[in-house]
TORPA-548315 format. One record per residue: y, z, x of N, C-alpha, C, CB in turn. Coordinates in steps of 0.05 Angstrom, whole numbers, plus 5000, padded with zeros to 4 digits. Glycine has a CB too. Layout:
<recs>
YZXYZXYZXYZX...
</recs>
This chain:
<recs>
505847885252506647925225509248075223504448085210511147965209513748095205513548295182515947885200514748525186514648735166517348765153513649005178517448735127519948775112520949065115519648705082523549095112524649365115524049535090527649345118523249415068522649565044519749575037524249445020518049585057515149585053514049845045513849495078515350075051514250335045513750385015516050545055515650314997515150354969512650194959517550284952512449954968510149784960507549894971510549494969507549984996505150105008504450354993505650165038506350514986505850764971504550694945508550914966505550504930504350424904501550324908506150214890501150154928498550044934496550264940498649844957497350444958495550654967494950844944496850814990496850894926496351074903494150954885499051114887494350694880492350564863489650554878493250274855489750484904487250474920485850744919487850394949487250954923486051224924485051314897488151424933486051204875485151274849482251184845486851154827481350974859478650874857478150734830476751104859480250684815479950554789479250264792482550584773480250134812479749844816478549784843482349684812476949574844476149464870478649294878473449294868479849364899482449244907482248944914483649394930479848844918479548564924478448414899477648524948476248514888474948374866476548404840472148484862477948614837479648654813482548644820478848914799483248464837486048454847488148424826486248224867487648254806489648214785490248464769488747994766488148624764488548884750489949084769485848994741489249084794490449264813493349194818488949254840494048934818496848854821498548964799497048544823497548934774498949044751499249344753497548964725497249484761497349774764499249854786494549884770499449704807501249754830504149704822500549594854504549524803507149434795508749304818508749674783507349134832508548974854507748684850507649084882509048504863508448224861505848154875510748044872504647934867502047854880502547794910500947614866504847694917505447644945505647904961508047474948507048104950507248364963504448484966509148544947502848464945500148574945498548444967498848534917498648174968497148034989498048115017497547734985500648135021501648215047500548495055504748215047500548675036499548945042496548935048500149145020495048785031492148765035491448655062490948595012492848435069492248305095493248465119493448025095495348605116496548755138496049055136499448705141494049145120493649425115493449595140491149465098491949505160491649655184494249685200489549525202495849475199498449485213500249685199499749205214500449665172502049855157501150135161502049785127498450175161497350435165498150545193494250425162498150385213498950465240501850565240498550235260503550415226506450495224506650765211508050285209505150805189505251055174504251285192503551035149502051245205500951455222502751525245498251365234504151325256506051375278508451545268507051115290509351485243511751625233511051895219513151445214508851905204508152135188505852295199507652055160504252185217501952315228499352235214502352615225499452195188497152095173498051975147495152335168496251815135496951695109497051915088494751485101495252115090495352345071498052475070493152545078499152535094501752665096503952485084502352735125503752225090505652035078505552045048505051745088503152045037502952045008504052304995499952015000503852525009504952774999508052785002503753015014509052685024511852715031513752485021512152735060512652245020514352015013514852004983513151755023517251974975518051944947519651694944519552194937518451484932519851234929522251254909518051014919
</recs>
């Protein structure tokens, strides 16, 4: 899987909505996509490659929690 250079802002938006618990990220995908304010393709890419993106985040920031606190899109 190729990773775009601008994936962090989209991952941040996705993770913020996921953590809110407001939507089931799979069953209510259309609502979650709107809440994330990203395209359906970007959403799909993050959903399918979530573990890979998470691994990149953990390697660079130590944890997803730390990324969410420190990263500012």
